[in-house]
N, C-alpha and C positions, 0 to 999 in steps of 0.2 A: 311564788306561784300558789294559787289557791287550790285546795283539793276538794272543798265542798261545793255544792251546787250554788251558783251565783248568777245574778241577772246581768245582762249586757248593759253597757254604759250608753246613755242617750246623749251623745256628744256631737251629732251631725245636725247642722243648721241648714237653712234653705240654700245657701250658697254651695255648701258641700254636696247636697243631694243633686242639685241641678248639674253640677260638673261630674259627679260620679256617674250619673246616667249618660252624660255626654261622653265620658271616658269609655264607657262600655259600647256605645253606639258607633263611635268613631275610633276604630282601632285597626287591627291587621286586615280585617275584611275589606276596608276601603283602601288602605295604603299599599297592600300587597295582593290580597285576594281578588281585587277588582280586575287585575290583568287576566285572570282565568275566566271571569264572567264575560269580559269584553271579547276574549278569544272564542268563546262559545256562542254568544248571542249577537256579536257585532254591535253597531251603534244602537240597535233596538233595545239593548240592555238598559238604556235610560228609562224606557217605558216599564221594564221589569222592576226596576228600583222604585218607581212611583207606585206601581200596583202592590208590590211587596210591602212598601212602607205604609200604605194605607191600611193593609191588613194588620200589620204590627201595631199601628196606632190604635185600632179597635181592641186588640189584645191588651194593650197597656191601659186603655180606658176601663176595660172590664176589670183588670187587676187593680187599677187605682180605686175603683168603687169599693172593692173589698178591703183594700189596704187602709183606706181612710176610715171605713166603718169599724175595722178591727186590726189595727197595726200589730204585727207580730214578727219575731225573728224567723219563725218557720215559714211565714208568708204563704205562697200558693200551695206549698206542701201541706201546711196545716189546714188551709181552706179546703183542699181536696179531701183531707182526712175527715173533716167535719161533714161535708156535704155529699161526697161520693163514697165514703167508706175508708177504713184503715188501709186496705190494699192499694187503693188509688193514691192515698196520701204517701204511702211508702214508695210506690213507683215514681211518683212525681218528685218527691224530695231527693231521692237518691239519683234519679236520672238527671236532675238539675246539677247536683254536685258532680256527677260524671261529665256533664256538659262543660262545666267550668274547668275541670281538669283538662279535657280535650282541647277546649278553646285556648287555655293557657299554654298548652304544649304547642299549638299552632303559633301563638304569639311569640314564644321564646324561639321557635324555629325561624320566624321572620327576622328576629334580632340577629341570628347567625348569618342570614342572607344579607342583611343591611351592612353588617360589619365587613362583609366581603368586598364592599365598594372601596374601602381603604386598605384592607388587609386580605387580599385574595388568596394568599398562601397559608394563612393561619386556619387550622381546623375549626369548623363551625361550632363544634360542641363546646369549645373553650368559652366562647362568648355566651352560649346558652347557660352553662353552669354558673358563670359570674352573675348573669341577670337573675337567675333563680335565687341565689344566696342573698343578693343585695335587697331585692324587693321583698323576699320572705322575711328578712330581719326587720325591715321597716314596718311590716304588718304586725309585728309582735309588740310594738311600743304602746300605742293607744289608738282608739278610734278617731280622736281628734287629729293626731299626727297623720293617720291614713287619709282623713278628709282633706287636710291642708295639702298633703302631697298630691292627692288626686286633683285638687283645685288648680294647682300651679302647672301640673303636667298637662291637664286638659286645656288650660289657658294658652299654653304654648301651641297646642294643636289648632285651636281656633284661630289665633293670630296667623299662624303659618298657612292654614287653608285659605283664609280670606286674602292673605297676601298673594298666595299662589294663583288664586282666581283673578285678582287684579292684574298681576304681572302677565298671566296667560292671556287675558283680554287685550293687553297692550301688544303682546307678541302677535296675536291674531290680527289686530287692527292695523298694525304697521308692517306685517309680514316680515318679522325679524328672524326668519329661519336662515339656515346656512345654504340653502339651495338644494340640498340633498333630498329634502322632502317638501311637499307642498303644504303650506300652512294656511288654513282658512276654515270657516265654519262649514263650507261645502264638503269637507271631508266626511261629514256625518251622513251624506247621501250619495257621494260620487264614487265611492269605492265598493261597488256592488250593490248599492242601495241601502236604505235605512235598515231593512231586514236582510242584511248581507249574509248572515249566518243561517238564513232560512227560518221558516216558522218553527220547524222542529228544533233548531239550535236555540232560538229565542225561548221556547218553552223549557228546554233543558237548562237554560241559564238560571232559571229560578232556583234550582238546587244549590247553586253557588251564591246567588244573590241573597238568599235568606240567611246564609251564614254570616253575612255582613251585619245583619241586625241582631244577631245573637248576643245576649248579655244585657239588652235594654230592659229586660224584666227585673234587673237588679233594683229598679225603683221600688218594687214591692218588698224586697229584702231590707232595704235601708229604712223602711217604716218602723222596724223594730228598734232602731237606734236614732230616730229622728226626734228633735225637740218638740216640734209641733206638726205631726203628720197631716192633720187636716188642712194645713196651709202649704207645706212644702211639697207634698206628693202631687196635688193638682197642677201646680206650676211646672214641675218637672215633666209630667206626662203631656201637658198641653203644648209644650215647646217642641215635641218630637216632629210634627209635620214640617215645621220650618227648617229644622236640622236636616231632614231627609232631602228637601228640595235644595238647600244651600250646599250641604256637605257631600251629598252623593250625586244628585242629578247634575247640578251646575258644574261641580268639579270634574266629573267624568266627561261632560260635554266639552269642557275646555281641553282636557287631555286629548280626546279624540279629534279635536279641531287642529291641535298643534301637530300631532303625530297620527297618520292614518291607522285605523284600528288594527289592521292586520300586521302592523309592524311593532305592536306592543307585545313584549314577551314576558314570561314568568321568571326571568333571570334576576329580577330585582323589582323595586317599586316603580310602577309606571310614572309616579310623580318625579322621581329622580331621572328616569329614562328620557322624559320629554325635554327637560332642560339640558341634559347632556347632549341630546340629539340635535338641538338647535344651536349648540355651541356655548351655552351659558353654564360653563363648568363650575364656577363659584356658586351659582344658584343651586346646582345639583348637589353640591357638597353640603350646603346649608339645609336643603330639603332632606338629605339623608340623616342629618342630626334630628330633624323634626320627626321623621318616621320612626327613628329609634325611640324618641320620647313617647310617641304614640303607642308603640308596642309595650314599653315599660308601664305606661298608664293602664293599658288593658290588662296586663298581668297583675298589676296592683288591685284592680277591681275584681278580677277573677278569684284571687286568693281570698279577698274579703267576702265575696258572695258565697263561695263554696264553704268557707269556714262557718259562716253564720247559718247556712242551711243545715249543715251537719249538726251544729249546736241545737237547732230547733228539732231535728229528728231525735237527738238524744233526750231532749226535754220531754218528749211525748213517748219515750220508751221504744222508739224505732231505730235506735242506734246505740252503740256502746256507751255505757254510763260515763266512762272516762272523758267523753267528748263534751261533757257539761262543765269541765273545769275551766276557770277563767283566771286571768291575772288580777292584780289589785286595781288595774285600770279598766277592768271589764272586758278584756280581750280574750276570746276563746282560744287559748294558746295551743291546746292539743289538736284542734281541728286545723289550725294554721300550720302546725308542723306536719300534719297528715298531707295537706296540700303541697307543701314544699317537697315532701318525700315523693309524692306522686309526680311532681314536675321533673324530678330527677330521671324519670322514665323518658322524658323528652330529650334529656342529655344523651341517653343511650341510643335512642332512635336517630338522633342527628349524627351520631358517630357511625351507625351501622348503615342507614339508608338516607343520606342527606338529600338526595335528589328527588325522591318520590314522596317524602313524608308529608309535605304540606297539603296536597290535594286529598290524600287519604284521610288525614286528620280533619280537614275542613268538612269533608262529606259526612264523616261520623258525627262531628259536632252539629252539623245541620240536622241530622236525624234526632239527636238528643234535644236540640233547641226547639224544633217544630213539635216534637212530642210534648214537651213541657207547655208550649203555647196551646196545643189542643186540649190538654188537661185543664189549663187556666180557663179556657172558654167553656168547657163542659161544666166546670165547677161554678162558673158565674151563671150559666143558664139554670143549673139546678138550684143555686142559692136564690136567684131572682124569682123563680117560679114558686119557691116556698114562702115568699114574702106576702104579707097582706097588703092591700092598697095603701093603708096608712103607713106601713113600714117602707114601702117603695117611695112614697111622697116625702118621707123624712130623710132619705139618702142625701148626704152632703155633696157627693160627687158622682151622680148617676152616669152610667155609660150611655152614649148616644145610640140612635138607630135600633133600639130594642124593638122586637127580637130578630128582625130580618138581617141586620148587619152582622149579628153574632152567628147566625146560621150560615150566611155566605162565607164568613171568615173561616168557620169550621170546615166547610167543604173545600175551600182553597188550601188550607193547611194540610188537610188529608191528601189532597192531590199532590202537594209538594213531596210528601213522604213516598207516595207511589212513584213519583218521577225518579227518585233515587235508584230505583231498580232498572231503569231503562238504559243508563249509560254504564259502560264497563268500569270506568274510573270511580263511579260513585256507588256501584252495586254493593261493594263491600260494606258500605255504611248501613244499608238495609239489613245485611246479614249479621253484622256486629250488633245492630240495634235489637233485632229479634232475639238473639242469643242473650243479650244483656237483660232484656225484660223477662225472659224465661228464667234466668238465674235469680233475678230479684224475687220473682214470684215463689220460687222454690224456697229461698231463704226466708221469705215472709211466713210461709206456712210451717216450715220446720223449726224456725228459731223465734221470730218476733211474736207470732200469735201465741205460742206456748208460754212465753214470758209475760204475756198480758199487755204488750205494747200496742194495743189495738183500739183503745178507747178514744173516740173522737173528742171527748171532753177532758182528756187527761192532762192537757197543757195547763200549767199553773196560771192562775189568774194574773199573777204579777207580770207575766209576759205580755198580757193584752192590755194592761192598764198602766199608763205612764206614771200616775201618782204612786201606785203600789211599788213600782220599780224604784223610783226615787226614794221613797220611804225606806225600803229595804236596804238601799245603799247607805242611807244616813245612819240606820241602826248598826250596820256592819262597821261603819267608820267610827262610831262611838265605842263599839266593843273593842276594835283594834287599837283605838286611841287610849 
């Protein structure tokens, strides 16, 4: 292990980054959390996913503009630090790290639920602990190992989802149900109507829907370790709309066509439930393997993203200096261990309150996620307004619909935060979120500001420049050799 400050390794290529983004976008929120959104909004939740996906796309394009212009391990936390001030950067960076911890706890919780499909009598926390230790260990090897692992885990998800959609369409077309439930696309409007959950239920479903998209902003974090950010980031960001339509809207439409929406429960993955419900037991077992893979993939991305964010915070003096330590392979091992330790909290929660934990954690994660998205949009607006016409014209990956798209997205994201306070199940997220931001603010003024970790320009130039990072790595290799 290295004890001196060292740069991260730029070992992620275009293939890695596309699938890392996919691994974050398609995880527990789709495979498990979608049952809660369907229960709240009914079939109209499909429209909620489309609207929410469009808003997230604008967030990612805004982030992509900044990431291509200035790739950094600190990503949006650093950008907020520069354009909105040190406090904003501190709140954004640590809230994102908090988001990844909470999302990862939700992911490991889902693993315990999935394993119950085969081992209903085994305590859930045992599977949760095993997942934390295995994925955590793999994240300590090297960024290339992480990238390869995420590539193959995400590939399994893609193949499985496409296969599920194809098989689902066949089931619908030939009415292959057992007779216990009606199978057909008319299930989307014959069971109380498309807005069966009412307009209020549909609106409230956004609080759960937005959780599903949490983690997609990891695209900005990967820029700090991308071989060619100006090429890899735009491709990853621009593919988001297709993923949203294919992997969320089409998939959930198939699910609700096979099984009426009111019969989908939160006792397991709706993917597994629908095939078990129509008598395809072997397909249900295979899909359970897939959803397990999806959850492991999401945890893998969560640990990576939080670790790199905390590394960036330490680099600019807004986190403990020990978090700057890296291995010889350029892996920030201290921050990775911090994430593993935080996830052990999920093991405890699954042992104490296994039944209620997922919705509580998902709503808290939604607050943290949407807050980070709001800060990304505010940062982008401030950065773009400070540019001269020449600088704007020189942007390699400018965000579209400026400035009205950004303003509408900001209003939408703020409304989602307010929505959390309207439902009893999600109100705790707003309370936890407000307390979290208040505590961070106190820490900033009592500790960080006094130590001088408030300079927007304090980030080492090597973190922003690929050539400088590679040169520093070569020099260290020569010395160690």
